One Martini backbone bead per residue (centre of mass of N, CA, C, O) as a GRO file, in nm:
protein
   64
    1MET     BB    1   0.237  -3.156   3.547
    2LYS     BB    2   0.411  -3.210   3.264
    3LEU     BB    3   0.404  -3.203   2.927
    4SER     BB    4   0.536  -3.521   2.841
    5LEU     BB    5   0.667  -3.804   2.720
    6ARG     BB    6   0.759  -3.932   2.984
    7ASN     BB    7   0.489  -3.910   3.138
    8ALA     BB    8   0.318  -4.070   2.936
    9VAL     BB    9   0.480  -4.335   2.955
   10LEU     BB   10   0.445  -4.378   3.261
   11ILE     BB   11   0.137  -4.400   3.257
   12LEU     BB   12   0.120  -4.637   3.057
   13LEU     BB   13   0.289  -4.836   3.227
   14ALA     BB   14   0.108  -4.834   3.476
   15GLY     BB   15  -0.142  -4.944   3.330
   16MET     BB   16  -0.012  -5.214   3.241
   17ILE     BB   17   0.046  -5.320   3.524
   18VAL     BB   18  -0.247  -5.319   3.622
   19LEU     BB   19  -0.355  -5.507   3.402
   20ALA     BB   20  -0.172  -5.748   3.467
   21THR     BB   21  -0.273  -5.785   3.754
   22GLY     BB   22  -0.573  -5.831   3.684
   23SER     BB   23  -0.525  -6.081   3.496
   24PHE     BB   24  -0.390  -6.256   3.712
   25LEU     BB   25  -0.643  -6.246   3.912
   26ASN     BB   26  -0.870  -6.369   3.735
   27SER     BB   27  -0.814  -6.675   3.807
   28SER     BB   28  -0.849  -6.642   4.131
   29LYS     BB   29  -1.000  -6.333   4.171
   30THR     BB   30  -1.281  -6.195   4.051
   31GLN     BB   31  -1.370  -5.963   4.255
   32PHE     BB   32  -1.083  -5.800   4.212
   33SER     BB   33  -1.021  -5.777   3.899
   34ASP     BB   34  -1.227  -5.578   3.776
   35PRO     BB   35  -1.137  -5.307   3.916
   36ILE     BB   36  -0.843  -5.325   3.821
   37ILE     BB   37  -0.896  -5.321   3.518
   38LEU     BB   38  -1.052  -5.054   3.517
   39SER     BB   39  -0.818  -4.884   3.626
   40GLY     BB   40  -0.620  -4.946   3.397
   41LEU     BB   41  -0.796  -4.822   3.172
   42ALA     BB   42  -0.801  -4.537   3.291
   43ILE     BB   43  -0.495  -4.490   3.282
   44GLU     BB   44  -0.466  -4.533   2.977
   45PHE     BB   45  -0.650  -4.300   2.896
   46ILE     BB   46  -0.484  -4.075   3.027
   47GLY     BB   47  -0.220  -4.139   2.875
   48THR     BB   48  -0.332  -4.090   2.591
   49ILE     BB   49  -0.414  -3.797   2.630
   50TRP     BB   50  -0.135  -3.696   2.709
   51LEU     BB   51   0.003  -3.772   2.441
   52VAL     BB   52  -0.177  -3.604   2.251
   53LEU     BB   53  -0.120  -3.329   2.383
   54TYR     BB   54   0.184  -3.332   2.337
   55LEU     BB   55   0.181  -3.365   2.025
   56ASN     BB   56   0.016  -3.107   1.973
   57GLN     BB   57   0.214  -2.908   2.105
   58ARG     BB   58   0.457  -2.982   1.927
   59ARG     BB   59   0.329  -2.909   1.655
   60LYS     BB   60   0.277  -2.608   1.719
   61ARG     BB   61   0.574  -2.530   1.775
   62HIS     BB   62   0.689  -2.620   1.485
   63LYS     BB   63   0.493  -2.442   1.309
   64ALA     BB   64   0.573  -2.142   1.427
   0.00000   0.00000   0.00000
């Protein structure tokens, strides 16, 4: 996958959807919600790193 703003936003949106699903399940099934929320947080972490790397690459390109 290419470092791009579109890909970073897609990863972050996917993480938010997983987090929303986990929080919705929190009220009904506690045993399933915790791993889902943890997975969503991991996806958000990867998306954030992706976004930071993209912005750093863009800054270097415009600086040179």
